[in-house]
PDB file of N, CA, C and O in Angstrom:
ATOM      1  N   MET A   1     120.631  73.173  94.134  1.00  0.00           N
ATOM      2  CA  MET A   1     121.784  72.383  93.768  1.00  0.00           C
ATOM      3  C   MET A   1     121.947  72.334  92.257  1.00  0.00           C
ATOM      4  O   MET A   1     123.062  72.400  91.738  1.00  0.00           O
ATOM      5  N   SER A   2     120.829  72.219  91.562  1.00  0.00           N
ATOM      6  CA  SER A   2     120.866  72.140  90.098  1.00  0.00           C
ATOM      7  C   SER A   2     121.404  73.435  89.497  1.00  0.00           C
ATOM      8  O   SER A   2     122.138  73.419  88.509  1.00  0.00           O
ATOM      9  N   LYS A   3     121.029  74.547  90.106  1.00  0.00           N
ATOM     10  CA  LYS A   3     121.493  75.843  89.614  1.00  0.00           C
ATOM     11  C   LYS A   3     123.000  75.979  89.786  1.00  0.00           C
ATOM     12  O   LYS A   3     123.682  76.511  88.909  1.00  0.00           O
ATOM     13  N   LEU A   4     123.521  75.502  90.910  1.00  0.00           N
ATOM     14  CA  LEU A   4     124.955  75.541  91.182  1.00  0.00           C
ATOM     15  C   LEU A   4     125.720  74.673  90.197  1.00  0.00           C
ATOM     16  O   LEU A   4     126.781  75.073  89.718  1.00  0.00           O
ATOM     17  N   LEU A   5     125.205  73.500  89.889  1.00  0.00           N
ATOM     18  CA  LEU A   5     125.852  72.619  88.928  1.00  0.00           C
ATOM     19  C   LEU A   5     125.864  73.235  87.528  1.00  0.00           C
ATOM     20  O   LEU A   5     126.837  73.084  86.788  1.00  0.00           O
ATOM     21  N   ARG A   6     124.787  73.928  87.168  1.00  0.00           N
ATOM     22  CA  ARG A   6     124.741  74.601  85.870  1.00  0.00           C
ATOM     23  C   ARG A   6     125.775  75.706  85.778  1.00  0.00           C
ATOM     24  O   ARG A   6     126.436  75.864  84.751  1.00  0.00           O
ATOM     25  N   VAL A   7     125.916  76.475  86.854  1.00  0.00           N
ATOM     26  CA  VAL A   7     126.891  77.559  86.886  1.00  0.00           C
ATOM     27  C   VAL A   7     128.309  76.997  86.816  1.00  0.00           C
ATOM     28  O   VAL A   7     129.138  77.495  86.054  1.00  0.00           O
ATOM     29  N   LEU A   8     128.589  75.966  87.607  1.00  0.00           N
ATOM     30  CA  LEU A   8     129.916  75.355  87.579  1.00  0.00           C
ATOM     31  C   LEU A   8     130.207  74.715  86.224  1.00  0.00           C
ATOM     32  O   LEU A   8     131.333  74.791  85.732  1.00  0.00           O
ATOM     33  N   GLY A   9     129.207  74.089  85.621  1.00  0.00           N
ATOM     34  CA  GLY A   9     129.377  73.503  84.292  1.00  0.00           C
ATOM     35  C   GLY A   9     129.682  74.568  83.251  1.00  0.00           C
ATOM     36  O   GLY A   9     130.521  74.365  82.374  1.00  0.00           O
ATOM     37  N   GLY A  10     129.007  75.693  83.346  1.00  0.00           N
ATOM     38  CA  GLY A  10     129.271  76.797  82.435  1.00  0.00           C
ATOM     39  C   GLY A  10     130.660  77.375  82.631  1.00  0.00           C
ATOM     40  O   GLY A  10     131.326  77.744  81.664  1.00  0.00           O
ATOM     41  N   LEU A  11     131.099  77.455  83.882  1.00  0.00           N
ATOM     42  CA  LEU A  11     132.437  77.960  84.183  1.00  0.00           C
ATOM     43  C   LEU A  11     133.509  77.020  83.623  1.00  0.00           C
ATOM     44  O   LEU A  11     134.480  77.470  83.016  1.00  0.00           O
ATOM     45  N   VAL A  12     133.327  75.718  83.831  1.00  0.00           N
ATOM     46  CA  VAL A  12     134.284  74.744  83.298  1.00  0.00           C
ATOM     47  C   VAL A  12     134.318  74.801  81.780  1.00  0.00           C
ATOM     48  O   VAL A  12     135.389  74.735  81.177  1.00  0.00           O
ATOM     49  N   GLN A  13     133.156  74.923  81.163  1.00  0.00           N
ATOM     50  CA  GLN A  13     133.096  75.008  79.704  1.00  0.00           C
ATOM     51  C   GLN A  13     133.811  76.258  79.205  1.00  0.00           C
ATOM     52  O   GLN A  13     134.506  76.204  78.191  1.00  0.00           O
ATOM     53  N   THR A  14     133.655  77.368  79.892  1.00  0.00           N
ATOM     54  CA  THR A  14     134.327  78.602  79.501  1.00  0.00           C
ATOM     55  C   THR A  14     135.843  78.474  79.616  1.00  0.00           C
ATOM     56  O   THR A  14     136.575  78.920  78.733  1.00  0.00           O
ATOM     57  N   VAL A  15     136.308  77.871  80.693  1.00  0.00           N
ATOM     58  CA  VAL A  15     137.751  77.704  80.894  1.00  0.00           C
ATOM     59  C   VAL A  15     138.338  76.779  79.832  1.00  0.00           C
ATOM     60  O   VAL A  15     139.392  77.074  79.268  1.00  0.00           O
ATOM     61  N   VAL A  16     137.669  75.671  79.557  1.00  0.00           N
ATOM     62  CA  VAL A  16     138.155  74.736  78.536  1.00  0.00           C
ATOM     63  C   VAL A  16     138.171  75.412  77.167  1.00  0.00           C
ATOM     64  O   VAL A  16     139.127  75.248  76.410  1.00  0.00           O
ATOM     65  N   THR A  17     137.141  76.156  76.847  1.00  0.00           N
ATOM     66  CA  THR A  17     137.096  76.868  75.569  1.00  0.00           C
ATOM     67  C   THR A  17     138.226  77.880  75.472  1.00  0.00           C
ATOM     68  O   THR A  17     138.860  78.000  74.424  1.00  0.00           O
ATOM     69  N   PHE A  18     138.483  78.604  76.545  1.00  0.00           N
ATOM     70  CA  PHE A  18     139.558  79.587  76.565  1.00  0.00           C
ATOM     71  C   PHE A  18     140.912  78.923  76.329  1.00  0.00           C
ATOM     72  O   PHE A  18     141.717  79.418  75.540  1.00  0.00           O
ATOM     73  N   VAL A  19     141.165  77.812  77.004  1.00  0.00           N
ATOM     74  CA  VAL A  19     142.440  77.112  76.854  1.00  0.00           C
ATOM     75  C   VAL A  19     142.604  76.589  75.438  1.00  0.00           C
ATOM     76  O   VAL A  19     143.684  76.709  74.860  1.00  0.00           O
ATOM     77  N   VAL A  20     141.557  76.014  74.868  1.00  0.00           N
ATOM     78  CA  VAL A  20     141.638  75.489  73.500  1.00  0.00           C
ATOM     79  C   VAL A  20     141.889  76.611  72.503  1.00  0.00           C
ATOM     80  O   VAL A  20     142.695  76.453  71.586  1.00  0.00           O
ATOM     81  N   LEU A  21     141.215  77.733  72.671  1.00  0.00           N
ATOM     82  CA  LEU A  21     141.418  78.850  71.746  1.00  0.00           C
ATOM     83  C   LEU A  21     142.813  79.443  71.862  1.00  0.00           C
ATOM     84  O   LEU A  21     143.398  79.842  70.854  1.00  0.00           O
ATOM     85  N   ILE A  22     143.355  79.507  73.068  1.00  0.00           N
ATOM     86  CA  ILE A  22     144.725  79.997  73.241  1.00  0.00           C
ATOM     87  C   ILE A  22     145.710  79.056  72.562  1.00  0.00           C
ATOM     88  O   ILE A  22     146.628  79.514  71.881  1.00  0.00           O
ATOM     89  N   LEU A  23     145.535  77.743  72.735  1.00  0.00           N
ATOM     90  CA  LEU A  23     146.422  76.779  72.084  1.00  0.00           C
ATOM     91  C   LEU A  23     146.325  76.863  70.563  1.00  0.00           C
ATOM     92  O   LEU A  23     147.340  76.772  69.873  1.00  0.00           O
ATOM     93  N   LEU A  24     145.131  77.033  70.044  1.00  0.00           N
ATOM     94  CA  LEU A  24     144.966  77.176  68.594  1.00  0.00           C
ATOM     95  C   LEU A  24     145.595  78.466  68.085  1.00  0.00           C
ATOM     96  O   LEU A  24     146.164  78.491  66.994  1.00  0.00           O
ATOM     97  N   ALA A  25     145.497  79.533  68.864  1.00  0.00           N
ATOM     98  CA  ALA A  25     146.110  80.801  68.461  1.00  0.00           C
ATOM     99  C   ALA A  25     147.633  80.684  68.434  1.00  0.00           C
ATOM    100  O   ALA A  25     148.280  81.219  67.533  1.00  0.00           O
ATOM    101  N   ILE A  26     148.207  79.990  69.414  1.00  0.00           N
ATOM    102  CA  ILE A  26     149.662  79.792  69.430  1.00  0.00           C
ATOM    103  C   ILE A  26     150.100  78.953  68.235  1.00  0.00           C
ATOM    104  O   ILE A  26     151.097  79.267  67.585  1.00  0.00           O
ATOM    105  N   ALA A  27     149.359  77.890  67.945  1.00  0.00           N
ATOM    106  CA  ALA A  27     149.689  77.050  66.793  1.00  0.00           C
ATOM    107  C   ALA A  27     149.578  77.845  65.489  1.00  0.00           C
ATOM    108  O   ALA A  27     150.429  77.719  64.609  1.00  0.00           O
ATOM    109  N   ALA A  28     148.536  78.659  65.367  1.00  0.00           N
ATOM    110  CA  ALA A  28     148.371  79.479  64.163  1.00  0.00           C
ATOM    111  C   ALA A  28     149.500  80.484  64.030  1.00  0.00           C
ATOM    112  O   ALA A  28     149.954  80.771  62.922  1.00  0.00           O
ATOM    113  N   PHE A  29     149.957  81.022  65.158  1.00  0.00           N
ATOM    114  CA  PHE A  29     151.056  81.978  65.120  1.00  0.00           C
ATOM    115  C   PHE A  29     152.343  81.306  64.638  1.00  0.00           C
ATOM    116  O   PHE A  29     153.057  81.870  63.808  1.00  0.00           O
ATOM    117  N   TYR A  30     152.647  80.116  65.142  1.00  0.00           N
ATOM    118  CA  TYR A  30     153.855  79.410  64.707  1.00  0.00           C
ATOM    119  C   TYR A  30     153.796  79.071  63.213  1.00  0.00           C
ATOM    120  O   TYR A  30     154.792  79.205  62.501  1.00  0.00           O
ATOM    121  N   VAL A  31     152.639  78.638  62.754  1.00  0.00           N
ATOM    122  CA  VAL A  31     152.493  78.338  61.326  1.00  0.00           C
ATOM    123  C   VAL A  31     152.677  79.605  60.502  1.00  0.00           C
ATOM    124  O   VAL A  31     153.319  79.577  59.452  1.00  0.00           O
ATOM    125  N   THR A  32     152.119  80.708  60.971  1.00  0.00           N
ATOM    126  CA  THR A  32     152.242  81.966  60.242  1.00  0.00           C
ATOM    127  C   THR A  32     153.680  82.468  60.225  1.00  0.00           C
ATOM    128  O   THR A  32     154.132  83.016  59.220  1.00  0.00           O
ATOM    129  N   VAL A  33     154.403  82.285  61.331  1.00  0.00           N
ATOM    130  CA  VAL A  33     155.826  82.661  61.353  1.00  0.00           C
ATOM    131  C   VAL A  33     156.582  81.845  60.316  1.00  0.00           C
ATOM    132  O   VAL A  33     157.418  82.386  59.592  1.00  0.00           O
ATOM    133  N   PHE A  34     156.299  80.556  60.236  1.00  0.00           N
ATOM    134  CA  PHE A  34     156.953  79.701  59.246  1.00  0.00           C
ATOM    135  C   PHE A  34     156.619  80.159  57.825  1.00  0.00           C
ATOM    136  O   PHE A  34     157.505  80.234  56.973  1.00  0.00           O
ATOM    137  N   VAL A  35     155.363  80.462  57.572  1.00  0.00           N
ATOM    138  CA  VAL A  35     154.943  80.885  56.228  1.00  0.00           C
ATOM    139  C   VAL A  35     155.598  82.210  55.850  1.00  0.00           C
ATOM    140  O   VAL A  35     156.081  82.363  54.728  1.00  0.00           O
ATOM    141  N   VAL A  36     155.618  83.163  56.770  1.00  0.00           N
ATOM    142  CA  VAL A  36     156.220  84.468  56.479  1.00  0.00           C
ATOM    143  C   VAL A  36     157.720  84.322  56.243  1.00  0.00           C
ATOM    144  O   VAL A  36     158.263  84.913  55.309  1.00  0.00           O
ATOM    145  N   SER A  37     158.380  83.548  57.075  1.00  0.00           N
ATOM    146  CA  SER A  37     159.819  83.359  56.935  1.00  0.00           C
ATOM    147  C   SER A  37     160.156  82.643  55.629  1.00  0.00           C
ATOM    148  O   SER A  37     161.084  83.038  54.923  1.00  0.00           O
ATOM    149  N   THR A  38     159.409  81.602  55.312  1.00  0.00           N
ATOM    150  CA  THR A  38     159.645  80.864  54.068  1.00  0.00           C
ATOM    151  C   THR A  38     159.325  81.725  52.850  1.00  0.00           C
ATOM    152  O   THR A  38     160.054  81.701  51.858  1.00  0.00           O
ATOM    153  N   GLY A  39     158.250  82.473  52.924  1.00  0.00           N
ATOM    154  CA  GLY A  39     157.890  83.352  51.806  1.00  0.00           C
ATOM    155  C   GLY A  39     158.928  84.435  51.571  1.00  0.00           C
ATOM    156  O   GLY A  39     159.242  84.760  50.426  1.00  0.00           O
ATOM    157  N   ALA A  40     159.456  84.991  52.640  1.00  0.00           N
ATOM    158  CA  ALA A  40     160.509  86.000  52.489  1.00  0.00           C
ATOM    159  C   ALA A  40     161.762  85.381  51.892  1.00  0.00           C
ATOM    160  O   ALA A  40     162.432  85.994  51.061  1.00  0.00           O
ATOM    161  N   GLY A  41     162.077  84.163  52.319  1.00  0.00           N
ATOM    162  CA  GLY A  41     163.239  83.482  51.747  1.00  0.00           C
ATOM    163  C   GLY A  41     163.059  83.178  50.272  1.00  0.00           C
ATOM    164  O   GLY A  41     164.000  83.324  49.492  1.00  0.00           O
ATOM    165  N   LEU A  42     161.868  82.759  49.878  1.00  0.00           N
ATOM    166  CA  LEU A  42     161.603  82.481  48.462  1.00  0.00           C
ATOM    167  C   LEU A  42     161.645  83.749  47.616  1.00  0.00           C
ATOM    168  O   LEU A  42     161.987  83.706  46.434  1.00  0.00           O
ATOM    169  N   ALA A  43     161.297  84.871  48.227  1.00  0.00           N
ATOM    170  CA  ALA A  43     161.319  86.141  47.506  1.00  0.00           C
ATOM    171  C   ALA A  43     162.716  86.748  47.470  1.00  0.00           C
ATOM    172  O   ALA A  43     162.921  87.782  46.834  1.00  0.00           O
ATOM    173  N   GLY A  44     163.677  86.123  48.141  1.00  0.00           N
ATOM    174  CA  GLY A  44     165.041  86.619  48.113  1.00  0.00           C
ATOM    175  C   GLY A  44     165.363  87.605  49.220  1.00  0.00           C
ATOM    176  O   GLY A  44     166.401  88.266  49.177  1.00  0.00           O
ATOM    177  N   TYR A  45     164.496  87.713  50.204  1.00  0.00           N
ATOM    178  CA  TYR A  45     164.740  88.615  51.324  1.00  0.00           C
ATOM    179  C   TYR A  45     165.243  87.829  52.528  1.00  0.00           C
ATOM    180  O   TYR A  45     164.970  86.636  52.663  1.00  0.00           O
ATOM    181  N   ASP A  46     165.969  88.502  53.388  1.00  0.00           N
ATOM    182  CA  ASP A  46     166.440  87.902  54.620  1.00  0.00           C
ATOM    183  C   ASP A  46     166.100  88.849  55.767  1.00  0.00           C
ATOM    184  O   ASP A  46     166.980  89.524  56.303  1.00  0.00           O
ATOM    185  N   PRO A  47     164.794  88.896  56.150  1.00  0.00           N
ATOM    186  CA  PRO A  47     164.399  89.840  57.206  1.00  0.00           C
ATOM    187  C   PRO A  47     164.865  89.342  58.572  1.00  0.00           C
ATOM    188  O   PRO A  47     165.066  88.145  58.780  1.00  0.00           O
ATOM    189  N   SER A  48     165.030  90.276  59.484  1.00  0.00           N
ATOM    190  CA  SER A  48     165.375  89.892  60.850  1.00  0.00           C
ATOM    191  C   SER A  48     164.155  89.245  61.503  1.00  0.00           C
ATOM    192  O   SER A  48     163.031  89.360  61.014  1.00  0.00           O
ATOM    193  N   GLY A  49     164.403  88.569  62.609  1.00  0.00           N
ATOM    194  CA  GLY A  49     163.321  87.890  63.307  1.00  0.00           C
ATOM    195  C   GLY A  49     162.249  88.828  63.813  1.00  0.00           C
ATOM    196  O   GLY A  49     161.083  88.452  63.937  1.00  0.00           O
ATOM    197  N   ASP A  50     162.659  90.075  64.108  1.00  0.00           N
ATOM    198  CA  ASP A  50     161.675  91.051  64.595  1.00  0.00           C
ATOM    199  C   ASP A  50     160.597  91.311  63.554  1.00  0.00           C
ATOM    200  O   ASP A  50     159.411  91.360  63.880  1.00  0.00           O
ATOM    201  N   PHE A  51     161.009  91.479  62.296  1.00  0.00           N
ATOM    202  CA  PHE A  51     160.045  91.782  61.247  1.00  0.00           C
ATOM    203  C   PHE A  51     159.188  90.568  60.899  1.00  0.00           C
ATOM    204  O   PHE A  51     158.019  90.705  60.539  1.00  0.00           O
ATOM    205  N   VAL A  52     159.778  89.383  61.008  1.00  0.00           N
ATOM    206  CA  VAL A  52     159.002  88.165  60.753  1.00  0.00           C
ATOM    207  C   VAL A  52     157.908  88.018  61.810  1.00  0.00           C
ATOM    208  O   VAL A  52     156.761  87.715  61.480  1.00  0.00           O
ATOM    209  N   VAL A  53     158.255  88.230  63.061  1.00  0.00           N
ATOM    210  CA  VAL A  53     157.271  88.118  64.146  1.00  0.00           C
ATOM    211  C   VAL A  53     156.212  89.206  64.029  1.00  0.00           C
ATOM    212  O   VAL A  53     155.030  88.949  64.261  1.00  0.00           O
ATOM    213  N   LEU A  54     156.627  90.423  63.670  1.00  0.00           N
ATOM    214  CA  LEU A  54     155.662  91.507  63.504  1.00  0.00           C
ATOM    215  C   LEU A  54     154.676  91.199  62.377  1.00  0.00           C
ATOM    216  O   LEU A  54     153.470  91.391  62.535  1.00  0.00           O
ATOM    217  N   ALA A  55     155.183  90.727  61.248  1.00  0.00           N
ATOM    218  CA  ALA A  55     154.299  90.400  60.123  1.00  0.00           C
ATOM    219  C   ALA A  55     153.364  89.250  60.485  1.00  0.00           C
ATOM    220  O   ALA A  55     152.180  89.284  60.149  1.00  0.00           O
ATOM    221  N   ALA A  56     153.884  88.241  61.163  1.00  0.00           N
ATOM    222  CA  ALA A  56     153.046  87.111  61.558  1.00  0.00           C
ATOM    223  C   ALA A  56     151.976  87.550  62.557  1.00  0.00           C
ATOM    224  O   ALA A  56     150.826  87.118  62.472  1.00  0.00           O
ATOM    225  N   ALA A  57     152.357  88.403  63.498  1.00  0.00           N
ATOM    226  CA  ALA A  57     151.378  88.879  64.484  1.00  0.00           C
ATOM    227  C   ALA A  57     150.268  89.681  63.814  1.00  0.00           C
ATOM    228  O   ALA A  57     149.095  89.525  64.153  1.00  0.00           O
ATOM    229  N   LEU A  58     150.632  90.529  62.874  1.00  0.00           N
ATOM    230  CA  LEU A  58     149.611  91.310  62.167  1.00  0.00           C
ATOM    231  C   LEU A  58     148.674  90.410  61.365  1.00  0.00           C
ATOM    232  O   LEU A  58     147.466  90.642  61.329  1.00  0.00           O
ATOM    233  N   LEU A  59     149.230  89.387  60.726  1.00  0.00           N
ATOM    234  CA  LEU A  59     148.385  88.467  59.960  1.00  0.00           C
ATOM    235  C   LEU A  59     147.453  87.668  60.864  1.00  0.00           C
ATOM    236  O   LEU A  59     146.291  87.458  60.518  1.00  0.00           O
ATOM    237  N   VAL A  60     147.941  87.225  62.002  1.00  0.00           N
ATOM    238  CA  VAL A  60     147.099  86.458  62.921  1.00  0.00           C
ATOM    239  C   VAL A  60     145.999  87.338  63.502  1.00  0.00           C
ATOM    240  O   VAL A  60     144.854  86.902  63.616  1.00  0.00           O
ATOM    241  N   VAL A  61     146.331  88.558  63.867  1.00  0.00           N
ATOM    242  CA  VAL A  61     145.308  89.474  64.397  1.00  0.00           C
ATOM    243  C   VAL A  61     144.255  89.779  63.339  1.00  0.00           C
ATOM    244  O   VAL A  61     143.061  89.821  63.636  1.00  0.00           O
ATOM    245  N   ALA A  62     144.703  89.992  62.102  1.00  0.00           N
ATOM    246  CA  ALA A  62     143.745  90.251  61.020  1.00  0.00           C
ATOM    247  C   ALA A  62     142.841  89.053  60.788  1.00  0.00           C
ATOM    248  O   ALA A  62     141.647  89.215  60.533  1.00  0.00           O
ATOM    249  N   ALA A  63     143.395  87.856  60.875  1.00  0.00           N
ATOM    250  CA  ALA A  63     142.578  86.656  60.693  1.00  0.00           C
ATOM    251  C   ALA A  63     141.583  86.485  61.839  1.00  0.00           C
ATOM    252  O   ALA A  63     140.435  86.098  61.620  1.00  0.00           O
ATOM    253  N   LEU A  64     142.026  86.774  63.055  1.00  0.00           N
ATOM    254  CA  LEU A  64     141.116  86.666  64.195  1.00  0.00           C
ATOM    255  C   LEU A  64     140.002  87.703  64.126  1.00  0.00           C
ATOM    256  O   LEU A  64     138.844  87.390  64.403  1.00  0.00           O
ATOM    257  N   LEU A  65     140.343  88.922  63.761  1.00  0.00           N
ATOM    258  CA  LEU A  65     139.311  89.964  63.660  1.00  0.00           C
ATOM    259  C   LEU A  65     138.400  89.731  62.460  1.00  0.00           C
ATOM    260  O   LEU A  65     137.246  90.159  62.461  1.00  0.00           O
ATOM    261  N   GLY A  66     138.911  89.060  61.449  1.00  0.00           N
ATOM    262  CA  GLY A  66     138.069  88.741  60.295  1.00  0.00           C
ATOM    263  C   GLY A  66     136.985  87.747  60.634  1.00  0.00           C
ATOM    264  O   GLY A  66     135.972  87.676  59.937  1.00  0.00           O
ATOM    265  N   GLY A  67     137.172  86.985  61.677  1.00  0.00           N
ATOM    266  CA  GLY A  67     136.176  86.006  62.072  1.00  0.00           C
ATOM    267  C   GLY A  67     135.182  86.509  63.093  1.00  0.00           C
ATOM    268  O   GLY A  67     134.270  85.776  63.476  1.00  0.00           O
ATOM    269  N   VAL A  68     135.333  87.739  63.541  1.00  0.00           N
ATOM    270  CA  VAL A  68     134.419  88.289  64.535  1.00  0.00           C
ATOM    271  C   VAL A  68     133.133  88.733  63.849  1.00  0.00           C
ATOM    272  O   VAL A  68     133.178  89.518  62.902  1.00  0.00           O
ATOM    273  N   PRO A  69     132.000  88.247  64.310  1.00  0.00           N
ATOM    274  CA  PRO A  69     130.740  88.671  63.700  1.00  0.00           C
ATOM    275  C   PRO A  69     130.344  90.064  64.191  1.00  0.00           C
ATOM    276  O   PRO A  69     130.142  90.273  65.387  1.00  0.00           O
ATOM    277  N   PHE A  70     130.238  90.990  63.283  1.00  0.00           N
ATOM    278  CA  PHE A  70     129.788  92.342  63.616  1.00  0.00           C
ATOM    279  C   PHE A  70     128.322  92.478  63.262  1.00  0.00           C
ATOM    280  O   PHE A  70     127.917  93.448  62.620  1.00  0.00           O
ATOM    281  N   ARG A  71     127.526  91.504  63.681  1.00  0.00           N
ATOM    282  CA  ARG A  71     126.123  91.449  63.311  1.00  0.00           C
ATOM    283  C   ARG A  71     125.346  92.648  63.828  1.00  0.00           C
ATOM    284  O   ARG A  71     124.494  93.187  63.121  1.00  0.00           O
ATOM    285  N   GLY A  72     125.626  93.065  65.035  1.00  0.00           N
ATOM    286  CA  GLY A  72     124.874  94.166  65.623  1.00  0.00           C
ATOM    287  C   GLY A  72     125.162  95.502  64.971  1.00  0.00           C
ATOM    288  O   GLY A  72     124.340  96.415  65.045  1.00  0.00           O
ATOM    289  N   LEU A  73     126.320  95.635  64.330  1.00  0.00           N
ATOM    290  CA  LEU A  73     126.680  96.905  63.712  1.00  0.00           C
ATOM    291  C   LEU A  73     126.097  97.075  62.316  1.00  0.00           C
ATOM    292  O   LEU A  73     125.979  98.199  61.827  1.00  0.00           O
ATOM    293  N   THR A  74     125.733  95.977  61.672  1.00  0.00           N
ATOM    294  CA  THR A  74     125.290  96.072  60.285  1.00  0.00           C
ATOM    295  C   THR A  74     123.787  95.959  60.115  1.00  0.00           C
ATOM    296  O   THR A  74     123.265  96.283  59.048  1.00  0.00           O
ATOM    297  N   GLU A  75     123.084  95.510  61.135  1.00  0.00           N
ATOM    298  CA  GLU A  75     121.641  95.351  60.995  1.00  0.00           C
ATOM    299  C   GLU A  75     120.915  96.661  61.258  1.00  0.00           C
ATOM    300  O   GLU A  75     121.296  97.438  62.134  1.00  0.00           O
ATOM    301  N   ALA A  76     119.876  96.887  60.492  1.00  0.00           N
ATOM    302  CA  ALA A  76     119.029  98.055  60.701  1.00  0.00           C
ATOM    303  C   ALA A  76     118.081  97.762  61.870  1.00  0.00           C
ATOM    304  O   ALA A  76     117.734  96.604  62.105  1.00  0.00           O
ATOM    305  N   PRO A  77     117.673  98.771  62.585  1.00  0.00           N
ATOM    306  CA  PRO A  77     116.727  98.534  63.676  1.00  0.00           C
ATOM    307  C   PRO A  77     115.395  98.042  63.130  1.00  0.00           C
ATOM    308  O   PRO A  77     114.924  98.482  62.081  1.00  0.00           O
ATOM    309  N   GLU A  78     114.809  97.120  63.871  1.00  0.00           N
ATOM    310  CA  GLU A  78     113.543  96.559  63.424  1.00  0.00           C
ATOM    311  C   GLU A  78     112.399  97.423  63.952  1.00  0.00           C
ATOM    312  O   GLU A  78     111.965  97.271  65.094  1.00  0.00           O
ATOM    313  N   GLU A  79     111.930  98.308  63.126  1.00  0.00           N
ATOM    314  CA  GLU A  79     110.810  99.162  63.489  1.00  0.00           C
ATOM    315  C   GLU A  79     109.742  99.026  62.410  1.00  0.00           C
ATOM    316  O   GLU A  79     110.025  98.619  61.283  1.00  0.00           O
ATOM    317  N   GLU A  80     108.541  99.367  62.767  1.00  0.00           N
ATOM    318  CA  GLU A  80     107.465  99.285  61.789  1.00  0.00           C
ATOM    319  C   GLU A  80     107.651 100.334  60.693  1.00  0.00           C
ATOM    320  O   GLU A  80     107.299 100.097  59.538  1.00  0.00           O
ATOM    321  N   ASN A  81     108.196 101.472  61.049  1.00  0.00           N
ATOM    322  CA  ASN A  81     108.359 102.557  60.079  1.00  0.00           C
ATOM    323  C   ASN A  81     109.799 102.659  59.565  1.00  0.00           C
ATOM    324  O   ASN A  81     110.250 103.732  59.164  1.00  0.00           O
ATOM    325  N   ALA A  82     110.508 101.532  59.584  1.00  0.00           N
ATOM    326  CA  ALA A  82     111.903 101.573  59.097  1.00  0.00           C
ATOM    327  C   ALA A  82     111.922 101.784  57.592  1.00  0.00           C
ATOM    328  O   ALA A  82     111.029 101.331  56.876  1.00  0.00           O
ATOM    329  N   ARG A  83     112.935 102.466  57.130  1.00  0.00           N
ATOM    330  CA  ARG A  83     113.034 102.741  55.710  1.00  0.00           C
ATOM    331  C   ARG A  83     113.530 101.519  54.956  1.00  0.00           C
ATOM    332  O   ARG A  83     114.304 100.722  55.486  1.00  0.00           O
ATOM    333  N   ASP A  84     113.089 101.379  53.741  1.00  0.00           N
ATOM    334  CA  ASP A  84     113.564 100.310  52.877  1.00  0.00           C
ATOM    335  C   ASP A  84     114.970 100.670  52.413  1.00  0.00           C
ATOM    336  O   ASP A  84     115.162 101.735  51.827  1.00  0.00           O
ATOM    337  N   PRO A  85     115.977  99.793  52.663  1.00  0.00           N
ATOM    338  CA  PRO A  85     117.360 100.161  52.312  1.00  0.00           C
ATOM    339  C   PRO A  85     117.590 100.268  50.803  1.00  0.00           C
ATOM    340  O   PRO A  85     118.554 100.903  50.374  1.00  0.00           O
ATOM    341  N   THR A  86     116.727  99.662  50.001  1.00  0.00           N
ATOM    342  CA  THR A  86     116.938  99.726  48.550  1.00  0.00           C
ATOM    343  C   THR A  86     116.403 101.014  47.954  1.00  0.00           C
ATOM    344  O   THR A  86     116.967 101.533  46.991  1.00  0.00           O
ATOM    345  N   THR A  87     115.319 101.538  48.516  1.00  0.00           N
ATOM    346  CA  THR A  87     114.729 102.745  47.934  1.00  0.00           C
ATOM    347  C   THR A  87     114.935 103.978  48.806  1.00  0.00           C
ATOM    348  O   THR A  87     114.975 105.098  48.298  1.00  0.00           O
ATOM    349  N   GLY A  88     115.065 103.779  50.106  1.00  0.00           N
ATOM    350  CA  GLY A  88     115.206 104.906  51.015  1.00  0.00           C
ATOM    351  C   GLY A  88     113.865 105.425  51.493  1.00  0.00           C
ATOM    352  O   GLY A  88     113.816 106.350  52.303  1.00  0.00           O
ATOM    353  N   PHE A  89     112.773 104.848  51.006  1.00  0.00           N
ATOM    354  CA  PHE A  89     111.438 105.279  51.403  1.00  0.00           C
ATOM    355  C   PHE A  89     110.887 104.346  52.466  1.00  0.00           C
ATOM    356  O   PHE A  89     111.378 103.233  52.658  1.00  0.00           O
ATOM    357  N   GLU A  90     109.861 104.819  53.150  1.00  0.00           N
ATOM    358  CA  GLU A  90     109.223 104.002  54.183  1.00  0.00           C
ATOM    359  C   GLU A  90     108.351 102.960  53.564  1.00  0.00           C
ATOM    360  O   GLU A  90     107.728 102.173  54.276  1.00  0.00           O
TER     361      GLU A  90
END
């Protein structure tokens, strides 16, 4: 019974986290659309809504990918005979 409750608790936590992150992403997108539109207006441009949405989407995706930890891609393998990254020697 305890194992089932742990699994269900983990599932509920995952669903709640997913919903919160989706809501935050939508809010960030609306703020970014406002910033892009206002910035274009201040610069003297009058872009169509398509370009404003495209620019906002690219900025939001870049911000989301900027927060992804690529820890596994940058670490050297932990071996006894691993080379020293500063000298290149063992």
